[in-house]
C-alpha positions in Angstrom: 95.1 126.9 122.1 95.7 127.6 118.3 97.1 130.3 116.6 95.4 131.7 113.3 97.3 134.0 110.9 94.8 136.5 109.4 95.0 136.8 105.7 96.9 139.9 104.4 94.0 140.9 102.2 91.4 141.4 105.0 94.0 143.6 106.8 94.6 145.5 103.3 90.6 146.4 103.4 90.4 148.0 106.7 93.5 149.3 106.6 93.1 151.4 102.7 90.0 151.9 103.5 88.8 155.7 103.6 88.0 157.1 106.8 83.8 158.0 107.5 81.3 158.4 109.9 81.5 156.0 112.7 79.4 152.7 112.7 78.6 150.4 115.7 78.7 147.2 115.9 76.6 145.5 119.5 77.0 141.9 120.0 74.4 140.6 122.8 75.5 137.2 124.2 72.2 135.0 124.1 74.4 132.7 126.8 72.1 132.7 130.3 74.6 129.8 132.2 77.1 131.3 134.9 80.5 132.5 134.0 83.2 130.7 135.5 84.3 131.0 139.1 80.6 131.6 140.0 80.1 135.1 138.3 76.8 136.2 136.4 77.0 137.9 133.2 75.5 141.2 133.7 74.7 143.1 130.7 76.9 146.2 130.7 79.0 148.2 128.6 81.6 148.8 131.9 84.7 146.7 132.4 84.3 144.2 135.1 86.8 144.2 138.4 86.3 139.8 138.2 88.1 139.0 135.1 89.8 135.8 134.0 92.8 135.2 132.5 94.3 133.9 129.4 97.7 133.3 128.9 99.0 132.5 125.3 102.3 130.6 124.2 104.2 134.1 124.1 103.4 134.8 127.9 100.9 137.6 127.2 97.7 137.6 129.2 94.1 138.1 128.2 91.5 139.4 130.3 88.0 138.0 129.8 85.2 140.9 131.2 82.0 139.0 132.8 80.4 140.8 130.5 77.0 140.0 128.6 77.4 142.6 125.0 79.7 144.8 123.3 79.6 147.5 121.3 82.6 147.9 119.1 83.0 151.5 116.7 84.2 151.5 113.6 84.8 153.2 109.9 81.4 152.8 108.5 83.4 152.0 105.3 85.5 149.5 106.8 81.5 148.0 108.2 80.1 147.7 105.0 82.8 146.3 103.0 83.5 143.4 105.5 80.2 142.5 106.6 77.3 141.4 103.5 75.0 141.7 106.2 75.5 145.4 106.9 76.8 145.8 103.2 72.4 144.9 102.3 71.2 146.7 104.6 73.6 149.9 103.5 72.4 150.1 100.0 68.9 149.8 101.2 69.6 152.9 103.4 72.3 154.8 103.4 72.0 156.1 106.5 71.9 153.1 108.8 74.7 153.7 111.2 74.2 150.6 113.7 73.5 147.1 113.8 72.7 144.9 117.1 72.9 141.4 116.7 72.3 138.5 119.3 74.5 135.3 119.3 75.2 132.7 121.8 78.7 133.5 123.1 80.2 130.8 125.1 83.8 132.0 125.9 84.3 135.2 128.0 87.7 136.4 125.7 85.6 136.3 122.5 84.6 139.4 122.9 88.2 141.8 123.0 89.4 139.0 120.4 86.8 139.9 118.4 87.4 143.5 119.1 91.3 143.5 117.8 89.7 141.6 114.6 87.6 143.5 113.7 89.5 146.8 114.0 92.7 145.8 112.6 94.8 145.9 115.8 96.2 142.4 115.4 97.5 140.2 112.2 97.5 137.2 114.4 95.7 135.7 117.5 95.7 132.7 119.3 92.6 131.0 121.5 91.1 128.1 122.0 88.7 126.0 119.6 85.6 127.5 121.8 86.6 131.2 120.6 87.1 130.0 117.4 83.7 128.6 117.4 82.2 131.8 118.6 83.7 133.7 115.8 82.6 131.6 113.1 78.9 132.1 114.8 79.5 136.3 114.7 80.7 135.4 111.2 77.7 133.8 109.8 75.6 136.4 111.7 77.1 139.1 110.4 77.9 137.3 106.8 81.9 138.0 106.9 83.3 135.2 105.1 86.7 135.3 106.8 85.7 134.5 109.8 84.0 131.7 108.4 87.5 130.0 107.8 87.6 129.5 111.7 85.3 126.7 111.6 87.2 125.1 108.6 90.5 125.7 110.8 88.7 123.6 113.7 87.7 120.9 111.5 91.0 120.3 110.0 92.9 120.0 113.7 90.3 117.8 114.4 89.8 115.2 111.4 93.4 112.5 111.0 95.3 113.4 108.2 94.7 111.0 105.4 95.0 109.8 102.1 91.9 111.2 101.2 92.0 114.4 102.9 95.6 115.2 102.5 95.9 117.5 99.8 92.6 119.4 101.1 94.2 119.8 104.1 97.4 121.1 102.5 96.1 123.3 100.7 94.3 124.9 103.7 97.4 125.1 105.8 99.2 127.0 102.7 96.4 129.1 102.4 96.8 130.2 106.5 101.1 130.1 106.0 101.0 127.5 109.1 104.6 126.4 107.8 104.8 123.0 110.5 101.0 121.9 109.4 102.4 122.5 105.7 105.9 120.3 106.3 103.5 117.4 107.8 101.5 117.3 105.3 103.9 117.4 102.5 105.8 114.6 103.9 102.4 112.6 104.5 101.8 112.9 101.1 104.7 112.1 99.7 105.2 109.0 102.0 101.8 108.1 100.8 102.3 109.3 96.3 101.3 105.8 95.3 97.4 106.4 96.7 96.7 110.4 96.6 94.4 112.3 94.1 97.1 113.0 91.4 95.0 114.8 89.3 93.4 116.8 92.2 97.6 117.8 93.1 97.7 118.3 89.3 95.4 120.9 89.4 96.7 123.1 92.1 100.5 122.9 91.5 100.4 126.7 90.0 99.1 127.6 93.6 100.9 125.7 95.6 104.5 126.6 94.0 108.0 124.9 93.4 109.1 124.8 97.2 106.1 122.6 98.2 105.8 120.4 95.3 110.2 120.3 96.2 108.9 118.8 99.8 106.8 116.6 98.3 108.9 114.7 95.3 112.4 115.1 96.3 111.9 113.7 99.9 113.6 110.5 101.5 110.0 109.3 102.5 108.6 109.5 98.8 106.9 106.0 98.0 105.6 105.7 94.5 103.5 103.3 92.5 106.0 102.9 89.8 108.7 105.1 88.3 106.1 105.4 84.9 103.4 107.4 87.5 106.1 109.6 88.8 107.8 110.0 85.4 103.9 111.2 84.2 103.3 113.3 87.3 106.5 115.5 86.7 106.3 115.8 82.8 102.6 117.1 83.5 103.2 119.7 85.7 106.5 120.8 83.8 103.9 121.6 80.9 101.8 123.6 83.1 104.9 125.9 84.2 109.0 125.4 83.7 109.7 126.5 87.1 108.7 122.4 88.0 111.5 121.4 85.7 114.3 120.4 88.6 111.8 117.9 90.4 112.6 115.9 86.9 116.0 115.0 88.8 113.9 112.7 91.1 112.7 110.3 88.2 115.0 106.9 87.7 114.4 106.3 83.8 116.2 102.8 84.2 113.0 101.9 85.7 110.4 104.2 83.0 109.7 103.0 79.7 111.2 103.8 76.2 107.8 105.8 75.5 108.6 107.8 78.4 112.2 108.6 78.0 111.7 109.6 74.2 108.6 112.2 75.5 111.5 113.5 77.9 114.1 113.7 75.4 111.6 115.8 72.8 111.2 118.2 74.7 113.8 120.3 74.7 114.0 123.1 77.6 114.2 119.5 79.7 117.0 117.2 77.5 119.1 120.0 77.5 118.8 120.7 81.2 121.4 119.9 84.2 118.4 118.6 86.0 117.4 116.0 83.1 121.5 115.1 82.6 122.3 114.3 86.2 119.1 112.1 86.6 120.4 110.4 83.3 123.6 109.7 84.7 122.5 108.1 87.9 120.5 105.7 86.1 123.2 104.6 83.7 125.2 103.8 87.4 122.1 102.0 88.9 122.1 99.6 85.8 125.4 98.1 86.4 123.3 96.9 89.5 120.1 96.2 88.5 118.6 96.6 92.1 115.7 99.1 92.7 115.5 100.4 96.0 112.1 98.1 97.9 111.6 101.4 100.2 111.0 104.1 97.3 108.1 102.3 95.9 104.6 101.3 97.2 103.7 96.9 97.4 100.4 96.1 97.5 100.0 93.5 99.9 98.5 90.9 96.9 101.6 91.5 95.4 103.8 90.8 98.3 101.8 87.6 99.6 102.4 86.3 95.3 106.2 87.3 95.8 106.1 85.1 99.0 104.4 82.2 97.0 106.9 82.5 94.1 109.5 82.2 95.2 109.5 78.3 96.5 106.7 77.9 94.4 106.9 74.6 92.1 103.9 75.9 90.3 105.1 77.2 86.8 101.8 78.4 85.5 101.2 80.9 88.3 104.3 82.2 88.4 103.9 82.8 84.5 100.7 84.8 85.1 102.0 86.3 88.0 104.7 87.8 85.5 102.1 88.2 82.8 100.0 90.7 84.8 102.9 92.5 85.5 103.9 93.3 82.0 100.0 93.5 81.2 100.4 96.7 83.5 104.1 97.4 82.7 105.0 97.4 86.3 108.6 97.1 85.4 109.6 98.0 88.9 107.5 95.0 90.8 109.1 92.7 88.1 112.7 94.1 88.7 111.7 93.7 92.6 110.0 90.1 92.1 113.4 88.3 89.6 115.7 89.8 92.6 114.1 88.3 95.3 114.5 85.1 93.1 112.2 81.8 91.4 113.1 78.6 90.4 111.4 79.4 86.8 113.3 82.6 86.1 114.8 81.4 82.8 111.7 79.6 81.7 109.5 83.0 81.8 111.3 84.3 78.9 111.7 81.0 76.9 107.9 80.7 77.7 107.0 84.0 76.3 109.1 83.9 73.5 107.5 80.5 72.4 103.9 81.8 73.4 104.3 85.2 71.5 104.1 87.3 74.7 105.8 90.6 73.2 105.1 92.5 75.9 106.8 90.1 78.6 110.0 88.9 76.7 110.3 93.4 76.4 110.3 93.6 80.0 111.7 90.6 81.4 115.0 92.1 79.5 114.8 95.3 80.4 114.6 93.5 84.2 117.8 92.3 83.4 116.9 88.6 81.6 119.7 87.0 79.6 118.5 87.3 76.1 120.7 84.2 75.1 119.2 82.2 78.2 119.3 78.4 77.1 116.6 75.8 78.6 118.0 73.5 81.0 116.3 70.6 78.8 117.5 68.0 76.5 116.2 70.9 73.5 118.7 73.7 74.6 116.6 76.4 72.7 117.1 80.1 73.0 114.3 82.8 73.1 115.5 83.4 69.8 115.1 79.9 68.3 111.8 79.6 69.9 110.3 83.1 68.8 111.6 81.8 65.1 110.1 78.4 65.6 106.8 80.1 66.0 106.8 82.4 63.5 107.2 85.7 66.3 109.1 88.4 63.9 108.1 90.7 66.2 109.7 89.4 69.0 112.5 87.8 66.7 113.4 91.4 66.0 113.1 93.0 69.3 115.7 90.0 70.3 118.6 90.6 67.5 118.1 94.8 68.3 119.1 94.1 71.9 122.4 91.8 71.0 121.0 88.2 70.6 122.9 85.8 68.7 121.7 85.0 65.6 123.8 81.7 65.2 122.6 80.5 68.8 122.6 76.9 68.7 120.7 74.1 70.2 121.6 71.0 72.2 121.3 69.5 68.4 122.4 72.4 66.9 120.0 74.3 65.3 119.5 77.8 64.6 116.9 80.5 64.4 117.5 80.3 60.7 117.0 76.2 60.3 113.6 76.2 62.4 112.3 79.1 60.7 113.4 77.4 57.3 111.9 74.1 58.5 108.4 76.0 59.9 108.1 77.8 56.4 108.0 81.5 57.9 109.3 83.4 55.1 109.5 86.6 56.5 111.4 85.8 59.1 113.9 83.6 56.6 113.8 86.6 54.9 114.8 89.1 58.3 117.7 86.9 59.8 119.7 86.0 56.1 119.4 90.1 55.8 120.6 90.5 58.9 123.7 87.8 58.3 122.4 84.5 58.9 124.5 81.8 57.5 122.5 80.6 55.2 124.5 77.5 54.8 124.2 76.9 58.5 124.4 73.3 59.9 123.1 71.0 62.3 124.6 68.1 64.0 123.7 65.9 61.5 125.2 68.4 58.9 121.5 69.0 58.3 121.0 72.6 56.3 118.2 74.9 56.0 117.5 74.5 52.9 117.2 70.3 53.8 115.0 71.5 56.2 112.7 73.7 54.0 112.6 70.8 51.4 111.3 68.3 53.8 108.7 70.4 55.0 107.6 70.9 50.9 107.9 75.1 51.8 108.4 76.1 48.5 108.7 79.6 49.2 111.5 79.6 51.4 113.4 76.9 49.1 113.6 79.7 46.8 114.5 82.2 48.4 117.3 80.1 49.9 118.4 79.1 46.7 118.8 82.8 45.8 120.5 83.3 48.3 123.2 80.9 47.5 122.3 77.9 49.8 124.1 75.0 48.8 121.4 72.5 46.6 124.5 70.0 46.7 124.9 69.3 50.4 124.9 66.3 52.2 123.9 65.2 55.3 125.0 62.7 57.7 122.3 60.3 56.3 123.4 60.5 52.5 120.6 62.9 51.6 120.5 65.9 49.8 117.9 68.6 49.8 116.5 67.2 46.1 116.5 63.9 48.0 114.2 65.4 50.7 111.9 67.3 48.5 111.5 64.0 46.1 111.1 61.7 48.8 108.0 63.6 50.0 106.9 63.9 46.4 107.3 68.2 46.3 107.0 68.4 42.9 107.2 71.8 42.6 110.4 72.4 44.4 112.3 69.3 42.7 111.9 71.5 39.9 114.0 73.7 41.0 117.3 71.6 41.2 117.2 69.9 38.0 116.5 70.8 34.5 113.1 69.1 33.3 115.3 66.9 31.0 117.3 65.3 33.7 114.7 65.9 36.4 112.3 62.8 35.5 115.6 60.4 34.7 116.3 62.3 38.3 112.9 61.8 40.0 112.7 57.9 38.2 115.8 56.9 39.9 115.2 58.3 43.3 111.8 56.9 43.4 112.9 53.6 42.1 116.0 53.7 45.4 112.4 54.7 47.6 110.1 52.0 46.1 113.2 49.2 46.9 114.0 50.8 50.4 109.9 50.2 51.2 109.9 47.0 49.8 113.1 45.9 51.6 111.9 47.5 55.2 108.1 45.4 54.5 109.9 42.0 53.6 112.2 42.2 56.7 108.5 43.2 58.8 106.7 40.9 57.3 109.7 37.7 58.0 110.2 39.0 61.6 106.0 38.7 62.0 106.2 34.7 60.1 
């Protein structure tokens, strides 16, 4: 047994229709089989004493007459209004006052229920699927659209609730005001939010209203692809109507991108709302612990399988490729979960990303809690900033500094970001590091300065800039070398010109050249003696 709520518009049409002459609708049953209890139906207008009974959930007993047809009298204006077939015949012949149709009626209860509907006696009916199909047949024959919906109801009840049809089912149950079914669909959509057609749901939000959307979004069963997709959905429906603004409280901003948060801040009606302030406050609290709720997010089998592999994997390239894929998709939630579950390569990930210039991965790893000043456990001990500076990745260097990376962090050999950038000749990076306060006279463990490294590698423009920023031209390292000596040793004449006037330069250059020649001769003689 099912209960059907008839549309209020149907009864408004019936009850507000002006009185007129009578119109008769006769339905003849073409079904010739015996009725239950062995009673053979006879075409009759009278009520037979042999009747079946149907008891509803409310305890009401319906009588089924053993008859083959029924004639129903009703207001002619009503008949013309609710039936397209009668309407068409009426405009062809306004004197028409009856219609007769032959239909295969399966249930003996159909006649009385149809009569109650057509005469506006009931706003709700209770019957089985057989009666619903009979009413659908009558609706199709007389072209009464309101009865077409009964077939849809049967179909909706028979088809399992799935991702592909859940929104359509929700819309149908919302239309017939079936609250239990609305709740069931809402819970299903919430627990499968990661896979539903969100564009289809967006299209119908104005029809469904705030209460239904709240059932879906503010739901403990909510499972999303990532926080970004949920935020985008909520922002888009707020743009349709501000009544949905309270739903923004469901967004966990600590897992959203800067772009999404900025987009929300730019909406004055949102950022001034308590509904925005509360979740923002909760997000700051969650940042202390850095742990997302895994039950809130859908983890595909493919990702789950890879997570299980990287926990104990000795393959760094596999792990790096996995995290790089997450960064390309900007899936910060899955990355946070992956880092929380653990990988033996967590430190190496950000170091390799900084070395190779993978800005997106560096940014996402730091947003997910990776240490911006982590040092590799090798003989070098480089930090992400040193790696970025060594390879000329200014955008990564600037980002690392912006999130608080130590610009004076040193490797095991005492190298800093400025020293390696100078040695590699990255002028713009050198200019940037000095502009934010990097020590221009910083030394490594052998007291070799950034200026010495630049002179040794012949980076003229870098040398010029370091000197303009008061780098010590007379510094001496543990090997007794000065910046000028490193330049002349390699024959970088243009650099030597920066250190001494031309009159002295030639003498100095000749002296250094003489010393180097003597050094080479001595080394050659030593090698010669060893051989012979």
